[in-house]
C-alpha positions as CSV (number, residue, x, y, z in Angstrom):
1,M,-120.9,159.1,175.1
2,R,-120.3,155.8,176.9
3,I,-118.9,152.8,175.0
4,T,-118.6,149.3,176.4
5,I,-115.9,146.9,175.2
6,K,-116.6,143.2,175.9
7,D,-114.1,140.6,176.9
8,H,-113.7,139.2,173.4
9,E,-113.2,142.7,172.0
10,R,-110.5,145.4,172.0
11,G,-110.8,149.0,171.1
12,L,-108.6,151.1,168.9
13,L,-108.7,154.8,169.9
14,F,-108.4,157.3,167.1
15,K,-108.3,161.1,167.4
16,D,-108.5,163.3,164.3
17,G,-108.1,160.1,162.3
18,N,-104.8,159.1,163.9
19,F,-104.3,156.0,166.1
20,R,-103.7,156.9,169.8
21,G,-103.8,153.6,171.7
22,L,-105.4,150.4,172.7
23,L,-108.6,150.2,174.9
24,K,-109.1,147.1,177.1
25,P,-112.5,145.5,178.0
26,G,-114.7,147.8,180.1
27,K,-116.6,151.1,179.9
28,H,-115.1,154.1,178.2
29,F,-116.4,157.7,178.0
30,I,-115.9,160.0,175.0
31,L,-116.6,163.7,175.3
32,P,-118.9,165.1,172.7
33,F,-117.4,167.0,169.9
34,S,-113.9,165.7,170.9
35,K,-113.1,164.3,167.4
36,V,-112.4,161.0,169.1
37,N,-113.4,157.7,167.5
38,I,-113.2,154.1,168.8
39,E,-112.9,151.1,166.4
40,I,-114.2,147.9,168.1
41,M,-112.1,144.8,167.1
42,D,-113.3,141.2,167.6
43,I,-110.2,139.3,168.9
44,T,-111.4,136.0,167.6
45,H,-110.6,137.2,164.1
46,P,-107.3,138.3,162.5
47,F,-106.2,141.9,163.2
48,T,-107.1,143.9,160.1
49,L,-108.4,147.4,159.7
50,P,-109.2,148.5,156.1
51,G,-107.6,151.8,155.1
52,Y,-104.7,151.5,157.6
53,H,-101.3,149.8,157.2
54,L,-100.5,147.2,159.8
55,D,-97.1,148.8,160.7
56,L,-98.9,151.9,161.9
57,F,-100.3,149.9,164.9
58,L,-97.2,147.9,165.6
59,Q,-95.5,151.0,167.0
60,D,-97.7,150.7,170.1
61,I,-96.0,148.4,172.6
62,E,-99.1,147.5,174.5
63,L,-101.0,146.6,171.3
64,C,-98.1,144.4,170.1
65,S,-98.1,142.5,173.4
66,E,-101.6,141.2,172.5
67,L,-100.7,140.3,168.9
68,S,-98.8,137.4,167.3
69,I,-97.1,138.8,164.3
70,I,-95.7,137.0,161.3
71,D,-93.9,138.5,158.3
72,V,-93.7,136.0,155.3
73,S,-91.0,136.9,152.8
74,T,-91.1,136.3,149.0
75,K,-90.7,132.6,148.1
76,E,-91.9,131.6,151.6
77,I,-95.1,130.3,153.1
78,A,-96.1,129.9,156.7
79,F,-98.1,127.2,158.3
80,H,-100.5,128.9,160.7
81,Y,-101.5,126.9,163.8
82,V,-104.2,127.9,166.2
83,N,-103.9,126.0,169.5
84,D,-101.5,123.6,167.8
85,K,-103.9,122.8,165.0
86,L,-103.3,123.8,161.4
87,Q,-105.6,126.7,160.6
88,D,-104.4,127.9,157.2
89,V,-101.3,128.7,155.1
90,L,-100.0,132.2,154.7
91,S,-98.4,133.5,151.6
92,T,-96.1,136.5,151.2
93,G,-97.1,139.4,153.5
94,K,-97.3,140.6,157.1
95,Y,-100.1,139.2,159.4
96,A,-101.2,139.9,163.0
97,F,-103.5,137.7,165.2
98,W,-104.9,138.4,168.6
99,N,-103.4,136.1,171.1
100,A,-105.5,136.8,174.2
101,L,-107.9,133.9,173.7
102,E,-106.0,131.6,171.3
103,K,-102.4,130.5,170.9
104,H,-101.0,131.3,167.4
105,T,-97.8,129.6,166.2
106,F,-96.2,129.6,162.8
107,T,-93.8,127.4,160.8
108,V,-92.1,129.3,157.9
109,V,-91.0,127.2,154.9
110,N,-88.9,128.3,151.9
111,V,-90.5,127.1,148.7
112,S,-87.9,128.4,146.2
113,N,-86.7,124.8,146.0
114,P,-89.6,122.7,144.8
115,E,-88.1,119.6,146.6
116,I,-89.9,119.3,149.9
117,P,-87.6,118.4,152.9
118,D,-88.1,115.1,154.6
119,H,-88.8,116.6,158.0
120,I,-92.1,118.1,156.8
121,D,-94.9,115.7,157.6
122,R,-96.4,114.2,154.4
123,D,-99.8,113.8,156.0
124,L,-99.8,117.6,156.5
125,L,-99.0,118.2,152.9
126,A,-102.1,116.2,151.8
127,M,-104.5,118.5,153.8
128,P,-106.9,120.8,151.9
129,Q,-105.3,124.0,153.2
130,L,-102.1,123.2,151.2
131,R,-103.8,122.3,147.9
132,G,-102.8,125.5,146.2
133,Y,-99.2,125.4,147.5
134,C,-98.2,121.7,147.2
135,G,-98.5,119.4,144.2
136,V,-99.2,115.7,144.8
137,Y,-98.0,113.3,142.1
138,D,-98.7,109.6,142.2
139,I,-96.4,107.1,140.4
140,E,-98.2,103.8,139.9
141,P,-96.4,100.5,140.8
142,H,-95.9,99.6,137.2
143,M,-94.5,103.0,136.2
144,K,-91.5,105.3,136.7
145,G,-91.6,109.1,136.5
146,I,-89.1,111.4,134.9
147,L,-89.0,114.7,136.8
148,F,-88.4,118.0,135.0
149,L,-88.0,121.4,136.8
150,N,-88.2,124.4,134.6
151,N,-87.6,122.2,131.6
152,S,-84.5,120.8,133.1
153,L,-84.1,117.0,133.8
154,Q,-83.7,116.3,137.5
155,R,-84.1,112.6,138.3
156,I,-86.2,109.4,138.0
157,L,-89.2,109.1,140.4
158,E,-89.8,105.6,141.7
159,P,-93.4,104.3,142.4
160,G,-95.1,106.1,145.2
161,R,-96.5,109.5,146.2
162,H,-94.3,112.6,145.6
163,Y,-94.8,116.2,146.8
164,F,-93.4,119.4,145.3
165,W,-93.9,123.1,146.1
166,L,-95.9,124.9,143.5
167,G,-95.9,128.5,142.3
168,F,-92.3,129.4,141.7
169,N,-91.2,126.5,139.4
170,K,-92.5,124.7,136.4
171,I,-92.9,121.0,137.3
172,D,-93.4,118.4,134.7
173,I,-93.5,114.6,135.3
174,T,-93.4,112.2,132.4
175,K,-94.7,108.7,133.3
176,V,-93.2,105.6,131.6
177,D,-95.1,102.3,131.7
178,M,-92.6,99.5,132.6
179,R,-94.9,96.6,131.9
180,K,-94.6,94.2,129.0
181,R,-95.9,95.6,125.7
182,E,-96.8,94.1,122.4
183,I,-96.4,95.4,118.9
184,E,-98.0,93.8,115.9
185,I,-97.5,94.1,112.2
186,T,-100.8,93.3,110.4
187,G,-101.2,92.6,106.7
188,Q,-97.7,93.8,105.8
189,E,-96.9,92.9,102.2
190,M,-93.4,91.6,101.4
191,M,-91.7,90.1,98.4
192,T,-89.8,86.8,98.5
193,E,-86.7,86.0,96.7
194,D,-88.7,84.3,93.9
195,K,-90.9,87.4,93.6
196,V,-94.0,86.1,95.3
197,P,-95.8,88.8,97.2
198,L,-96.9,87.6,100.7
199,R,-98.7,89.3,103.5
200,F,-97.4,88.8,107.1
201,N,-99.0,89.1,110.5
202,F,-96.1,89.3,112.9
203,V,-96.0,90.0,116.6
204,C,-93.3,90.7,119.2
205,Q,-93.2,91.5,122.9
206,Y,-90.9,93.9,124.7
207,K,-90.5,95.9,127.9
208,I,-88.7,99.2,128.7
209,T,-85.5,98.8,130.6
210,D,-84.2,102.4,130.6
211,A,-87.1,104.9,131.2
212,L,-84.7,107.8,130.9
213,Q,-83.4,106.8,127.6
214,V,-86.8,106.2,126.2
215,V,-88.0,109.7,127.1
216,I,-84.8,111.7,126.5
217,E,-83.0,110.0,123.6
218,V,-85.8,108.4,121.5
219,K,-88.6,110.3,120.0
220,D,-91.8,108.3,119.6
221,Y,-90.0,105.1,120.4
222,E,-93.1,102.9,119.7
223,Q,-93.2,104.1,116.1
224,Q,-89.4,103.6,115.8
225,I,-89.6,100.0,117.1
226,Y,-92.4,99.3,114.7
227,I,-90.3,100.5,111.8
228,L,-87.3,98.5,113.0
229,L,-89.3,95.3,113.2
230,Q,-90.8,96.0,109.7
231,L,-87.3,96.5,108.2
232,I,-85.7,93.4,109.8
233,L,-88.6,91.2,108.7
234,R,-88.7,92.6,105.2
235,E,-84.9,92.1,104.9
236,Y,-85.0,88.4,106.0
237,V,-88.1,87.5,104.0
238,G,-86.4,88.9,100.8
239,T,-83.6,86.3,101.1
240,L,-86.0,83.3,101.2
241,K,-88.1,81.5,98.5
242,L,-91.7,80.7,99.0
243,D,-91.2,77.0,99.8
244,D,-88.5,77.9,102.4
245,I,-90.8,80.4,104.1
246,L,-93.7,78.0,104.4
247,K,-91.3,75.4,105.9
248,M,-89.4,77.6,108.4
249,K,-91.9,79.9,110.2
250,Q,-90.1,79.3,113.5
251,E,-86.7,80.1,112.0
252,I,-88.0,83.4,110.8
253,A,-89.2,84.3,114.3
254,T,-85.9,83.3,115.8
255,Y,-83.9,85.4,113.4
256,V,-86.1,88.5,113.8
257,L,-86.0,88.2,117.7
258,K,-82.1,87.9,117.7
259,A,-81.9,91.0,115.4
260,L,-84.2,93.0,117.6
261,Q,-82.3,92.0,120.8
262,D,-79.1,93.3,119.2
263,K,-80.8,96.7,118.5
264,G,-82.8,96.9,121.8
265,V,-80.0,98.7,123.7
266,D,-80.2,101.6,121.3
267,Y,-83.9,102.1,122.3
268,G,-83.8,101.4,126.0
269,V,-85.9,98.3,125.6
270,E,-85.6,94.5,125.9
271,F,-87.3,92.3,123.3
272,L,-88.8,89.1,124.9
273,F,-90.6,87.3,122.1
274,A,-91.3,87.3,118.4
275,G,-93.5,85.1,116.2
276,V,-95.2,84.7,112.9
277,K,-99.0,84.7,113.4
278,D,-100.1,84.3,109.8
279,I,-98.7,84.1,106.2
280,I,-101.3,85.1,103.7
281,L,-100.8,83.9,100.2
282,P,-102.1,85.5,97.0
283,G,-105.3,83.9,95.6
284,E,-103.7,82.3,92.6
285,I,-100.8,80.9,94.6
286,K,-103.2,79.5,97.1
287,D,-105.1,77.7,94.3
288,I,-101.9,76.2,92.9
289,L,-100.8,75.0,96.3
290,N,-104.2,73.5,96.9
291,T,-104.0,71.6,93.6
292,V,-100.5,70.4,94.4
293,L,-101.5,69.3,97.9
294,I,-104.5,67.3,96.5
295,A,-102.3,65.6,93.9
296,E,-99.7,64.7,96.6
297,K,-102.4,63.3,98.8
298,R,-103.9,61.2,96.0
299,A,-100.5,59.9,95.0
300,L,-99.8,59.0,98.6
301,A,-103.2,57.2,98.9
302,N,-102.4,55.2,95.7
303,V,-99.0,54.2,97.1
304,I,-100.6,53.0,100.4
305,T,-103.3,51.1,98.5
306,R,-100.7,49.3,96.3
307,R,-98.6,48.5,99.3
308,E,-101.5,46.9,101.1
309,E,-102.5,45.0,98.0
310,T,-99.0,43.6,97.6
311,A,-98.8,42.7,101.3
312,S,-102.1,40.9,101.1
313,T,-101.2,39.0,97.9
314,R,-97.8,37.9,99.5
315,S,-99.7,36.7,102.6
316,L,-102.1,34.6,100.4
317,L,-99.1,33.1,98.5
318,N,-97.4,32.1,101.7
319,T,-100.6,30.5,103.1
320,A,-101.1,28.5,99.9
321,K,-97.5,27.2,100.0
322,I,-97.9,26.1,103.6
323,M,-101.2,24.3,102.9
324,D,-99.8,22.6,99.8
325,E,-97.0,21.2,101.9
326,N,-99.2,20.1,104.8
327,Q,-102.4,18.1,103.9
328,T,-103.6,18.1,107.4
329,L,-103.6,21.9,107.5
330,F,-105.3,21.9,104.1
331,R,-108.0,19.6,105.6
332,L,-108.5,21.8,108.6
333,K,-108.8,24.9,106.4
334,E,-111.5,23.1,104.4
335,L,-113.4,22.2,107.5
336,E,-113.1,25.8,108.7
337,F,-114.6,27.1,105.5
338,L,-117.3,24.5,105.7
339,E,-118.2,25.7,109.2
340,K,-118.5,29.2,107.9
341,I,-120.7,28.0,105.1
342,C,-122.9,26.1,107.5
343,D,-123.3,29.2,109.6
344,K,-124.8,31.1,106.6
345,V,-127.2,28.2,105.6
346,G,-130.6,28.1,107.0
347,N,-131.9,24.8,105.5
348,I,-130.1,21.9,103.7
349,S,-132.0,19.5,101.5
350,L,-130.3,16.1,100.8
351,S,-131.1,13.5,98.1
352,G,-129.8,10.1,97.8
353,D,-128.7,7.6,100.4
354,G,-126.6,8.2,103.5
355,G,-126.6,10.8,106.2
356,L,-125.5,14.4,106.2
357,L,-121.9,13.8,107.3
358,E,-121.5,10.9,104.8
359,Q,-122.7,13.0,101.9
360,L,-120.5,16.0,102.9
361,N,-117.5,13.8,103.3
362,S,-118.2,12.2,100.0
363,L,-118.3,15.6,98.3
364,L,-115.0,16.6,99.9
365,T,-113.4,13.3,98.9
366,L,-114.6,13.7,95.3
367,K,-113.3,17.2,95.2
368,K,-110.0,16.1,96.5
369,A,-109.8,13.3,93.9
């Protein structure tokens, strides 16, 4: 029987089921009933033969000369390059590739340490072939990351892209938002010193300064900050009477902010602002204050009216004294009023002798007499 092996093929000669050697391209003859078998291998594919262990073939020196062999140990991976281009990633095991038509090279990397060395190209790590071997973690510009390996704290990750080997270690990254935050107390009922129940809407702003402390030392820090703010506000309001509270909203905010800043270091945060948004009074107190306010405004309006009336009367008195002492001024004032009267009169009827001016002058002279 004649068998032809092509240029992109190799033959593996078996006799009685045992490997006997490598057959190169060309024509080969097998005697009938000789119990000889030839397996044709395509050298553009990896060297594998189901049912046979690879080491069985590696004892043949001629065959080994045509193979590129790589043995990947436990906790290692190998980058497999074909003609200097990344082909795939090899996990633990022994592999063989035909090297007659293509150049096969390998880079072996130990992945027992999840920290990836700097000399490994980061662009390479982002390729699809490494998706199952390399974890890619992005830390946004406004965040910091806390790295845990096997539940053990390692370090803080700054903003950027970070890579870690997967498979042999448990990797956890806790992200912490470093931007300004706001916490608000809404409708919180508090009792003043004079036993008046008020409801407060209060707000404060803060930012995290120690990401590690917030994650490691403080459990549910937002809830704890809320309780801290609530207690400080309640404590201060309890020392003030209703009238004082209504007058000193800004002082309340200043006191609370100072108290929060003194405690901020215990929580890994910095408090930036605090302020009273609203003070909500009980219905009956609100009605009483409205009544008081109306009465105060009415009293103020009466005072202003009396003040203006007094000023007006005093001005008239002064004018009368001046005119009494100066007859010419008095005469001018009469003529001024006469002019105003004439402006309002449409028709004038006269009786008797004399002209208009003589009669008017006569009237004024008589009045003066």
